[in-house]
N, C-alpha and C positions, 0 to 999 in steps of 0.2 A: 786588604788593599780595596781600591775602587775597581768595580767590575767594568773594565774597558779594556781595549786591545793593548794600549800604551803600557799600562801597570802589568798587564800579563806578561808582554814582551820584556819587560824589567825583570820581573820575578824568573822568567826562563833564562835570561842573561846570567842572573846571579846563581842559579841552579847550574847552568853550564860551566861557569867559572870554577864553582865549586868541584864539580866532576873532573875538570882538568886539573885542578891543583892536587886534589886527593886521591886521584886515580880509581875513584868509585863511579858507578854507573847507576842511573834511574831505572827503577823497574817498570817496564810499560805494563806487566801484568796487574802490579798492584795499583797503577794509575787508573786503570780500566776496570779492574774488578770491584763490583759493588759489595760483594761479601768481605773485601779486605778492611781490616780495622786500622791499618797503619795510615791509610791515606784519607784525611777528613777535611771537606771543605762544604761548605754551603753558600748560597745566594741570598741577598736579602729579598724579600717578598716584593720590594718595588723594582728588583731589576727586571728588564725587558727581556725577552727571548732572544733577541737579536745580540744583545749583551752577552748574554749566557753563551751562546753559541762562538762568539768572538774569542771569549776566554778559554772555553774548552778546547777550541782548534789550536789556539796559541800554545796551551800547555799540554796539549795531546792527551786531554782526559776525556774518555768517552761517556761516563755516568757520573751523576751526582751521588754521593755517598756521605751520610753524616750521622753519628750516633747521638743520642741524648745526653750521654756523658763523655768526658774526655779526662783521663787521668784520674779518674773517679769524682770528678767535679761537673755539676751541669753546664753544658757547652753554651746554653741559651736560657737566660732568666728573663720570663715575661713579665708582664705588670702584675700578675697574680704568683708572687713569689712564694707564697705557702705551698703551692702545688709543686714547685721544684724541689723543695726540701723535705716533702712530707716522707720520702722514703727513709729519712734519719729516724723518724719515729717507728716507722715499720721495722727497721733493722734492730733497734734497741728492743722493741716489743718481741721479734724473734728471738733473740738472745736470752731476754728474761723469762719467757715463757718455757724456754727449753731447760731451763734449770730447776732441779727438784729442791724448791725452796724449803719443803717440809723436812729435808734430810740434812739442811746446812744450819750451822751455827750463826749466830749473829756476826761474828767475827768472819766468817766464810762469806757472808753475804757483802759485807764491807769490802772485803778484797776484791770479789767479783764486780761489784759495782764501780770500784775507783779504778781498777786495772783493765776492764773490758768495757763495760757499759758506757762510762763517762768517756772513753777513749774514742769512741765510734765517731762523733762529730769533729774531732779535733783539728783533723787536716782541712776539712771544709770551713771551719771557723777561723782559720788563718787567711782565708782568702775573701769570703763573703759575709756580710753581717746578716744572720739568720733571723727571720722574723720571730718577735716575742710570742706569738701563738704555736710556733713550731718548738720553741724552748720549753714553754710550758707542756706540750705534749710530751716531750723526752722526760722532762721532770716527773709528769704524773705517772710515766710507765716505770720509771725507777723506783718511785715512791711507793707505788702498789706492789712491786716486788718486795721492797724493804718491809713493809708492814704486813705481807703475807696475803694481799688479796687475791681472789681467784675468780673465775667466772660464775661460781656458785654463791660465793660469800664475800663480802667486803667488810674487812676488819677496821676497827677503830684506829686512826691515826693520832697517836697520843701526842704528837709536837707538829706544830707546823713546820714545813720543809724548810723554810728559811733558817730556822734556828738550828737545823741538822748541818746547814751550810757555814755554819760559824766554826772557825779552827778549833780543834781540840783543846788547845792550850787556853781557850776563852769559853769552854764547856759545851761545844758543838762536836759534830762528827767529821768535819772537815771535808764535806761533799762540796761539790761544784755547783754554784749557781751558773747554769749556762749563759744567760745573757751577759752577766759581768765577765765570764771567761772570755766569750766571744769578742768583747771589747779590749780585753787585755791583749788578746792574741792580734788583733788588728793594730792596736797601739805598738806591740812589738814590730810589726811589719813598718810602722813610721818610723822606729827607731833605726831599723835596718836601711832604709831608704836614706836617712841623715847621716849613717855611719859608713854606708858604702855608696856614696853618690856615682861612681864611675861603674855600677854593675849594670848588666843590660836592663834590667826591670827598671832601674832608677832612670836610666837614661830614656827609656820609651815614655815612662810616666812623666818625665820632667818635660820632654819635647812637647807634649800635647797638654799638659795640665798646669803646669808652674813653669813656663819657660825662664823666668827671672831667676830660677833656682831657690826661691824662697818657700820651702815647702810648709813651714809654720804658719805663713800667711795665705794659704792656697785656699780657694773656695770651690764650691760646686759651680759647674757651668751646664749650659742647656747641651742636653744630648750625651751627658756624661755616663760612662759605663757603670753597671752596678758594681763592678770592683772598685773603681774609684771612689763611688759613694760610700762604699764599706770601708774603704781606706780614711776618708774624711770623719767617720764615725769613730773610727779607732784614734784619729788626730784629736777629736775634741776630748777623748779620754786620756790622750796622752798630755794635753795641755794641763790638765789638773796636777799633775805630778812632776813635771820636767822643770828643772832650773839651770840656767846658764850658768857655766864657768866662765868668769869674765877674764877676757884676755886684753885686747886693746880697746874694746868697747865699740867698735865700729859696727857691728852687727846687732847690738842691743838697743831695744826701745826702752829707756830707763822708766817710763810711766807705765808701760802695758806688759812688759816681759817679767818673768820670774827670774830674779837674779840676787835677791836679798835672802840668804839662808838666816833662819832664826825668826824671821818676822812671821806675822800671822798668815799672810797670803804671799809671802815671797816677794812682794812688791814694795816700791817706795810708798810709805804712809803719808808724807807730807804733802798736802794739796798744793797744786802748782799757784793758786791765787794768794797764799801766803808767803811766797819767796819775796824777801826784801833785796831789793836791788840798791848799789851805792848811788848816793846823788852826785 
């Protein structure tokens, strides 16, 4: 919300109505305790001290308290996004360095990589587009574990990692390419927004970023959040594989949308300039 008394009073009214309807009460201790992890808020750096005091007084909050992460995700993503997601590489390194690779078979390494190491960034990748250098750092950590590298000796990597990411039925090992997997997870969020337009998340994003309700035609705006920028990256990936199921044709752009199954690019191939009109 905007950091002013009017918005703070509105939020306070919403909370009061909720308390009256549910029979629950706000905990004054949690609102004022700086060590409490359940109440999280932060002011923009541009917020003046007078506005901060007005909001705190209206909401009866004594101290500002906020952590770097919320629900396991970075709460604030700055200009240098690599710093925010560096912890993913550290977590994978901690896991792989703790495993005794000398005592594991190739099959054991494969199971540990697929079930644990590659699952670590999955939740984050559903929300944010991870920088490519972070994806490469995670891939390098897993690759070193797979080939048996250690601090004293680096062994030969007999195959490029992208070849190991090829599905098993095509000659690879079926490992994940983190960047491609990230785009796929974001494309899945696009699909959810299309299939569940009445969900709270869809309503919030639609009100701010595509008020006309046309998600497939949405574009980036000045000041867009990193979450929305990530969804747009998933949207571009989504557009490569989606196809319309034709109904009454009221929402389809017959020249630009994918709606012709069996064609090379699922679009109409006849150039518009060659259409013959009756005289």
